[in-house]
C-alpha positions as CSV (number, residue, x, y, z in Angstrom):
1,M,-26.5,-100.7,-93.9
2,E,-26.7,-96.9,-93.4
3,Q,-23.4,-96.7,-91.2
4,F,-21.6,-98.7,-93.9
5,S,-22.4,-96.3,-96.5
6,K,-21.2,-93.2,-94.7
7,S,-17.8,-94.9,-94.7
8,L,-17.8,-95.2,-98.4
9,P,-15.5,-92.6,-100.2
10,R,-17.6,-89.5,-101.8
11,I,-18.2,-90.2,-105.3
12,E,-19.8,-87.3,-106.5
13,T,-18.8,-83.8,-107.8
14,S,-19.8,-80.3,-107.4
15,V,-19.7,-77.6,-110.1
16,R,-20.9,-73.8,-110.4
17,I,-20.5,-71.3,-112.8
18,L,-19.3,-67.8,-113.0
19,H,-19.9,-65.3,-115.8
20,A,-16.9,-63.3,-116.4
21,V,-17.3,-61.5,-119.6
22,P,-18.6,-58.2,-119.8
23,N,-20.0,-57.7,-123.0
24,A,-21.5,-61.0,-123.4
25,P,-25.2,-61.5,-123.0
26,N,-26.9,-63.5,-119.9
27,V,-26.9,-67.2,-120.5
28,D,-28.8,-70.4,-119.9
29,V,-26.0,-73.2,-119.1
30,Y,-27.0,-76.7,-119.9
31,L,-25.0,-80.0,-118.9
32,N,-25.7,-82.9,-121.1
33,G,-28.7,-81.2,-122.5
34,S,-30.2,-80.6,-118.9
35,L,-30.7,-77.0,-117.7
36,L,-28.0,-76.2,-115.0
37,T,-28.5,-72.6,-114.4
38,S,-30.7,-69.9,-116.0
39,N,-30.2,-66.2,-117.0
40,L,-27.0,-65.8,-115.4
41,A,-25.4,-62.3,-115.6
42,F,-22.2,-61.1,-116.0
43,G,-20.5,-60.9,-112.4
44,K,-23.2,-63.9,-111.2
45,I,-22.2,-67.0,-109.8
46,S,-24.5,-69.8,-109.4
47,K,-25.0,-72.0,-106.4
48,Y,-22.7,-75.7,-106.5
49,S,-24.8,-78.3,-108.0
50,V,-24.0,-82.0,-107.5
51,F,-23.0,-84.3,-110.1
52,S,-21.6,-87.7,-111.0
53,P,-18.1,-87.6,-111.7
54,G,-17.3,-87.8,-115.4
55,E,-17.4,-86.1,-118.7
56,Y,-20.1,-83.5,-119.6
57,E,-20.9,-81.5,-122.4
58,F,-21.6,-77.7,-121.3
59,Q,-23.5,-75.6,-123.6
60,L,-24.4,-71.9,-123.3
61,F,-27.3,-70.5,-124.8
62,P,-28.5,-66.5,-124.9
63,T,-31.1,-66.4,-122.2
64,G,-34.4,-67.8,-123.1
65,T,-33.2,-69.4,-126.4
66,Y,-32.3,-73.4,-127.1
67,D,-31.6,-73.4,-130.9
68,K,-27.9,-71.9,-131.4
69,P,-25.5,-72.2,-128.7
70,L,-22.9,-69.5,-128.0
71,L,-20.4,-72.3,-126.8
72,S,-20.3,-76.1,-126.6
73,Q,-17.4,-77.3,-124.7
74,T,-16.6,-80.8,-122.7
75,V,-15.4,-80.5,-119.3
76,Q,-14.1,-83.4,-117.3
77,L,-15.2,-83.5,-113.7
78,I,-13.7,-85.7,-111.3
79,A,-14.7,-87.4,-108.0
80,N,-14.2,-85.8,-104.8
81,A,-13.9,-82.1,-106.2
82,N,-15.6,-78.9,-106.0
83,Y,-15.1,-76.9,-109.4
84,T,-15.8,-73.0,-110.4
85,V,-16.1,-73.2,-114.2
86,S,-15.7,-69.5,-115.6
87,I,-17.2,-67.7,-118.8
88,V,-13.8,-66.0,-120.1
89,T,-12.9,-65.3,-123.5
90,L,-9.6,-66.8,-125.1
91,S,-8.6,-65.4,-128.6
92,N,-11.9,-63.5,-128.6
93,D,-13.8,-66.5,-128.2
94,L,-16.0,-67.9,-125.4
95,Y,-14.2,-70.5,-123.2
96,L,-15.0,-72.5,-120.0
97,F,-12.3,-72.0,-117.7
98,R,-12.1,-74.8,-115.1
99,L,-10.7,-74.1,-111.5
100,K,-10.7,-76.8,-108.8
101,D,-11.9,-75.5,-105.6
102,S,-10.6,-76.0,-102.1
103,N,-12.5,-78.8,-100.1
104,I,-11.3,-77.4,-96.8
105,P,-14.2,-76.1,-94.9
106,A,-14.0,-72.4,-93.6
107,T,-14.6,-72.1,-89.8
108,K,-15.9,-68.7,-87.7
109,S,-12.5,-67.5,-87.3
110,Q,-10.5,-68.7,-90.5
111,A,-11.3,-68.2,-94.3
112,S,-9.2,-68.9,-97.0
113,L,-8.8,-66.6,-99.9
114,R,-7.5,-66.7,-103.5
115,F,-6.9,-64.2,-106.6
116,I,-7.8,-65.3,-110.2
117,N,-7.3,-62.4,-113.2
118,L,-10.3,-62.9,-115.6
119,S,-9.9,-59.2,-117.0
120,S,-8.6,-60.1,-120.5
121,N,-7.7,-56.5,-121.6
122,A,-6.0,-55.5,-118.3
123,P,-2.3,-55.9,-117.6
124,L,-0.9,-57.9,-114.7
125,L,-3.0,-57.4,-111.6
126,S,-2.1,-57.3,-107.8
127,L,-4.8,-57.7,-104.7
128,A,-3.8,-55.6,-101.9
129,L,-5.2,-54.2,-98.5
130,P,-5.6,-50.4,-98.1
131,N,-2.4,-50.7,-95.7
132,G,-0.4,-51.5,-99.0
133,V,0.3,-55.1,-98.0
134,I,0.4,-57.1,-101.1
135,L,-1.7,-60.2,-100.9
136,F,-1.1,-61.4,-104.4
137,N,1.3,-60.2,-106.9
138,Q,1.0,-59.2,-110.5
139,A,-1.4,-62.1,-111.7
140,E,-1.7,-62.6,-115.5
141,Y,-4.8,-63.1,-117.4
142,L,-5.9,-66.7,-116.0
143,E,-3.6,-67.0,-113.6
144,T,-4.7,-68.4,-110.1
145,T,-3.1,-68.0,-107.2
146,G,-2.8,-70.4,-104.3
147,Y,-4.8,-69.9,-101.2
148,Y,-4.3,-67.4,-98.5
149,P,-5.5,-67.8,-94.9
150,L,-7.3,-64.8,-93.5
151,S,-9.1,-64.0,-90.1
152,A,-12.8,-64.1,-90.6
153,G,-14.0,-60.6,-91.1
154,I,-15.0,-57.5,-93.5
155,Y,-12.2,-56.4,-95.6
156,N,-11.7,-53.5,-97.7
157,F,-9.5,-55.0,-101.0
158,E,-7.5,-52.9,-103.6
159,V,-7.2,-54.3,-107.1
160,L,-3.8,-52.7,-108.8
161,L,-2.4,-52.6,-111.9
162,G,0.5,-54.9,-110.8
163,S,3.0,-53.3,-108.1
164,S,6.3,-53.2,-109.5
165,Q,8.1,-51.6,-112.6
166,V,6.7,-54.3,-115.1
167,T,2.9,-53.0,-114.9
168,T,4.2,-49.6,-114.6
169,K,6.2,-49.7,-117.7
170,F,3.2,-51.6,-119.7
171,I,1.1,-48.4,-118.9
172,K,4.0,-45.9,-119.8
173,N,4.7,-47.6,-122.9
174,I,0.9,-47.0,-124.4
175,T,0.5,-43.4,-122.8
176,L,3.9,-41.9,-122.5
177,E,4.0,-41.2,-126.1
178,Y,0.8,-38.7,-125.7
179,Y,1.8,-36.6,-122.5
180,A,4.1,-34.1,-124.7
181,D,1.4,-33.6,-127.2
182,I,-1.6,-33.2,-124.7
183,N,0.6,-30.1,-123.4
184,T,1.3,-28.8,-126.9
185,I,-2.4,-29.3,-127.9
186,M,-3.7,-27.3,-124.9
187,R,-1.6,-24.5,-125.3
188,K,-2.4,-24.3,-129.1
189,Y,-6.0,-24.2,-128.7
190,N,-6.1,-22.1,-125.2
191,L,-7.2,-24.8,-123.1
192,S,-4.5,-23.5,-120.6
193,D,-6.7,-22.6,-117.6
194,A,-7.2,-24.7,-114.6
195,N,-11.1,-25.4,-115.7
196,R,-10.5,-25.7,-119.4
197,I,-7.5,-28.2,-118.5
198,C,-9.7,-30.1,-116.1
199,H,-12.7,-30.7,-118.2
200,F,-10.7,-31.3,-121.5
201,L,-8.8,-33.9,-119.7
202,G,-11.8,-35.6,-117.9
203,Q,-14.0,-36.1,-120.8
204,G,-11.0,-37.4,-123.1
205,A,-9.9,-39.8,-120.7
206,V,-13.3,-41.3,-120.7
207,E,-13.3,-41.1,-124.5
208,S,-10.1,-42.6,-124.9
209,G,-10.1,-45.0,-122.1
210,Y,-7.5,-43.1,-120.4
211,L,-5.2,-43.0,-123.5
212,L,-5.6,-46.9,-124.0
213,S,-8.0,-46.8,-126.9
214,M,-8.1,-44.2,-129.6
215,L,-10.4,-46.3,-131.7
216,E,-14.3,-46.7,-131.5
217,T,-14.6,-50.6,-131.3
218,S,-17.9,-52.5,-132.3
219,Q,-19.6,-55.0,-130.3
220,Q,-21.5,-58.1,-131.8
221,Q,-25.3,-57.5,-131.9
222,I,-27.3,-60.9,-131.1
223,I,-31.0,-61.4,-130.5
224,V,-31.8,-62.8,-127.3
225,D,-36.2,-64.1,-126.9
226,G,-36.7,-61.4,-129.4
227,V,-34.6,-58.5,-128.1
228,Q,-31.5,-57.3,-129.3
229,Q,-28.6,-57.0,-127.0
230,G,-24.8,-56.7,-127.4
231,G,-22.4,-59.6,-127.4
232,V,-18.6,-59.6,-127.4
233,I,-16.3,-57.0,-128.8
234,V,-15.5,-57.4,-132.4
235,E,-11.6,-58.1,-132.2
236,A,-10.9,-56.9,-135.6
237,S,-12.3,-53.3,-134.6
238,T,-9.7,-53.0,-132.0
239,F,-6.8,-53.5,-134.2
240,N,-4.2,-50.5,-134.9
241,E,-5.3,-49.4,-138.8
242,T,-1.9,-48.1,-139.4
243,T,0.7,-50.6,-138.0
244,K,-1.4,-54.1,-138.0
245,L,-4.3,-53.5,-140.6
246,G,-2.4,-51.4,-143.2
247,H,-5.7,-50.1,-144.1
248,W,-9.1,-48.3,-142.3
249,Y,-11.0,-51.1,-140.7
250,G,-13.7,-51.9,-143.7
251,T,-11.5,-51.6,-146.7
252,L,-11.9,-55.1,-147.2
253,K,-15.2,-56.9,-147.8
254,A,-14.4,-59.3,-145.0
255,E,-14.3,-56.4,-142.6
256,K,-17.8,-55.3,-143.3
257,D,-19.3,-54.4,-139.7
258,N,-22.9,-53.8,-139.3
259,Y,-22.7,-52.4,-136.0
260,F,-21.8,-48.9,-137.2
261,S,-24.6,-49.1,-139.7
262,G,-27.4,-50.5,-137.5
263,K,-29.0,-49.9,-133.8
264,K,-26.5,-50.6,-131.1
265,Y,-27.5,-52.0,-127.6
266,N,-25.3,-53.2,-124.9
267,S,-25.0,-56.5,-123.1
268,R,-27.9,-55.8,-120.8
269,G,-30.1,-54.8,-123.7
270,G,-29.7,-50.9,-123.1
271,Y,-30.0,-48.8,-126.1
272,I,-26.5,-47.0,-127.1
273,T,-27.5,-45.1,-129.9
274,G,-28.5,-45.6,-133.7
275,S,-27.2,-46.2,-137.0
276,Y,-24.6,-43.7,-138.3
277,S,-25.1,-44.4,-142.1
278,W,-27.0,-41.0,-142.6
279,I,-26.3,-38.5,-139.4
280,N,-23.3,-36.5,-139.5
281,G,-22.7,-36.3,-143.3
282,N,-22.2,-39.7,-143.9
283,C,-23.5,-40.9,-146.9
284,G,-24.4,-44.5,-146.3
285,D,-23.3,-47.8,-144.6
286,V,-19.8,-47.6,-145.9
287,D,-19.1,-44.4,-144.5
288,A,-20.8,-45.0,-141.2
289,Q,-18.0,-47.6,-140.4
290,K,-15.5,-45.6,-142.4
291,F,-15.6,-42.4,-140.1
292,R,-16.4,-44.4,-136.8
293,G,-15.0,-42.5,-133.7
294,R,-11.1,-42.2,-133.3
295,G,-8.7,-40.0,-131.6
296,F,-9.1,-38.3,-128.0
297,K,-12.4,-37.1,-128.3
298,M,-13.6,-39.8,-131.0
299,L,-14.1,-37.6,-134.0
300,T,-16.9,-39.2,-135.6
301,G,-18.8,-38.6,-139.2
302,L,-17.8,-37.3,-142.4
303,N,-18.8,-33.8,-141.3
304,T,-16.2,-33.8,-138.7
305,Y,-13.8,-35.4,-140.6
306,S,-13.7,-33.4,-143.5
307,S,-13.8,-30.1,-141.4
308,Y,-10.5,-31.3,-139.8
309,W,-8.8,-32.5,-143.2
310,V,-9.6,-29.0,-144.4
311,Y,-8.0,-27.5,-141.4
312,R,-5.0,-29.7,-141.6
313,G,-4.4,-28.8,-145.5
314,W,-5.1,-32.8,-146.5
315,L,-8.2,-31.8,-148.4
316,S,-9.1,-28.6,-150.6
317,K,-12.8,-27.2,-149.4
318,N,-13.0,-26.6,-153.2
319,D,-13.2,-30.2,-153.7
320,F,-16.7,-30.4,-152.5
321,D,-20.0,-28.6,-151.7
322,K,-20.9,-27.0,-148.5
323,Y,-23.6,-28.4,-146.7
324,W,-24.2,-31.7,-148.8
325,W,-26.4,-33.1,-146.3
326,D,-29.1,-30.5,-147.4
327,D,-29.4,-32.0,-150.6
328,P,-33.0,-33.3,-151.2
329,E,-31.6,-36.7,-152.4
330,Y,-29.7,-37.2,-149.4
331,K,-32.6,-36.9,-147.2
332,K,-33.7,-39.6,-149.1
333,K,-30.7,-41.4,-148.7
334,N,-30.2,-41.8,-152.5
335,P,-26.0,-40.8,-152.7
336,A,-26.4,-41.2,-156.5
337,G,-28.9,-38.7,-157.0
338,M,-27.3,-36.0,-155.2
339,K,-26.4,-32.9,-157.0
340,K,-24.3,-31.8,-154.3
341,K,-20.9,-33.2,-154.0
342,P,-19.6,-34.6,-150.6
343,P,-16.0,-34.6,-149.7
344,K,-13.7,-37.6,-150.7
345,I,-11.6,-39.1,-148.0
346,G,-9.4,-42.1,-148.7
347,N,-7.7,-42.4,-145.6
348,P,-9.5,-41.9,-142.3
349,Q,-7.1,-43.8,-140.3
350,K,-4.5,-40.8,-140.4
351,V,-6.3,-39.5,-136.9
352,T,-4.7,-42.3,-135.1
353,E,-1.6,-42.7,-137.3
354,N,0.5,-40.8,-134.6
355,A,-0.1,-39.2,-131.2
356,Y,-0.3,-35.7,-132.2
357,N,-3.0,-36.3,-134.5
358,C,-5.1,-38.3,-131.9
359,I,-5.0,-35.3,-129.2
360,D,-4.9,-32.5,-131.9
361,T,-8.5,-33.8,-132.9
362,G,-9.9,-33.4,-129.7
363,G,-8.6,-29.9,-129.3
364,F,-9.9,-29.1,-132.7
365,F,-13.3,-30.8,-131.9
366,I,-13.6,-28.8,-128.7
367,V,-12.8,-25.5,-129.9
368,C,-14.3,-25.5,-133.6
369,F,-17.3,-27.4,-133.4
370,K,-18.2,-27.1,-129.8
371,S,-17.1,-24.0,-128.8
372,K,-19.9,-22.8,-126.6
373,V,-18.9,-25.7,-124.2
374,L,-15.7,-23.2,-123.5
375,K,-18.0,-21.2,-121.6
376,I,-19.4,-23.5,-119.7
377,M,-16.1,-24.6,-118.6
378,D,-15.0,-21.3,-117.3
379,E,-18.3,-21.3,-115.2
380,D,-16.6,-23.9,-113.0
381,K,-15.1,-22.3,-109.8
382,I,-11.8,-23.3,-108.3
383,G,-12.4,-25.1,-105.0
384,K,-15.5,-26.4,-106.3
385,S,-14.4,-29.8,-107.8
386,D,-17.7,-31.3,-106.4
387,D,-19.7,-29.2,-108.9
388,D,-21.5,-32.1,-110.7
389,S,-23.7,-29.9,-112.5
390,I,-21.0,-28.1,-114.5
391,I,-19.7,-31.6,-115.4
392,L,-23.1,-32.6,-116.8
393,K,-23.4,-29.4,-118.8
394,V,-19.9,-30.0,-120.4
395,T,-20.8,-33.5,-121.4
396,K,-24.4,-32.8,-122.8
397,N,-22.9,-30.2,-124.9
398,I,-20.3,-32.3,-126.3
399,N,-22.3,-35.7,-126.8
400,G,-25.4,-34.5,-126.7
401,A,-26.6,-36.6,-123.8
402,D,-25.1,-37.8,-120.3
403,K,-23.6,-41.0,-121.5
404,G,-21.1,-42.0,-119.0
405,I,-21.6,-39.4,-116.5
406,A,-20.4,-41.2,-113.6
407,E,-17.1,-42.0,-115.2
408,R,-16.6,-38.3,-116.4
409,K,-17.4,-36.9,-113.1
410,I,-14.7,-39.1,-111.6
411,A,-12.1,-38.5,-114.3
412,T,-12.6,-34.7,-114.1
413,K,-12.4,-34.6,-110.3
414,K,-9.3,-36.5,-110.5
415,S,-7.9,-34.1,-113.1
416,K,-8.9,-31.4,-110.4
417,E,-6.9,-33.0,-107.6
418,M,-3.9,-33.4,-109.9
419,I,-3.7,-29.6,-110.3
420,D,-4.5,-28.6,-106.7
421,D,-8.0,-28.0,-106.4
422,E,-9.9,-28.5,-103.6
423,V,-12.2,-31.7,-103.4
């Protein structure tokens, strides 16, 4: 009987779960009400679990909860198959992306490799070896390649933003419009020597996502096991306010976004910052969203916006009172009782309506609001592009903390490489 059972065809299926949404919380995954895997974090993959073939309801819950699922989705699992079910986003919603894995076992000398683009906001991606050999070319989001046979071993792979003119054009179409204005603005604000150029470009690159994002986006805030943490990016906060919305994000009641007026945490539960409502001259929750970060250096708050508006001639300094934030009623968070009159700005989206304004706000912010940082930049020495202490000082003086310091070091040093400084 045992020998006979071994000869029967396989009538089971195996499944594992991959968490591929960077801004989503850790999750517990249930199949038909039974726990499959718990506390699955971004970038992690569970072990295979064996089931009978059939239709299963997958449910995702924030780790430690079981009352309101983040997602419920039915997935078909057929017999004699292995599956990787990836948690991804589709149209800004969570989605389970099912992939059938190879049943061919690996050997000591032979392995199989495939490439899947699970980065929803990336352009076409390619996978290559360091010697320039392209293994998989220009995979779009959720595209899955076939398997590539490789000799067993340890490899260093490179993920490229495509490998042809298609991807190059994708990036250039977004960033090329800024290049001329960057040069103009650096000359305008005397950011023209090597040190100032490198630090200005390095800091701005991180703030603006390498020129790909000139708006501060918001992230859903959720409670997991009594602890606040970030969820997915709010898609509406990414929309171009000039060309797509036609107004600043938050003008409509349906666009109210509590991210800007509340405490902010990342997807791992790490604290980002507090409310914008009563800082930087803002007068309540509306201002917190209205004067969110915009531009190359993320101009933020009514105080900095109004200074820039006066500088550009868009607002008269006679139309409001200086230091309105020193009004006793401001400190009580009572705008109706304030005697000092704050400035009125109805079109904060002017910062991002063209490339010049985006970059100009960055130069203005550095020179007019953070002028002391110029002396720190000047302390850097040519041939000392590995001087992390200067980059750290510049970062703290601009942001008040060392947020994103690892990225800022990389971007600043890359800028130094481009102008022939030593590394």
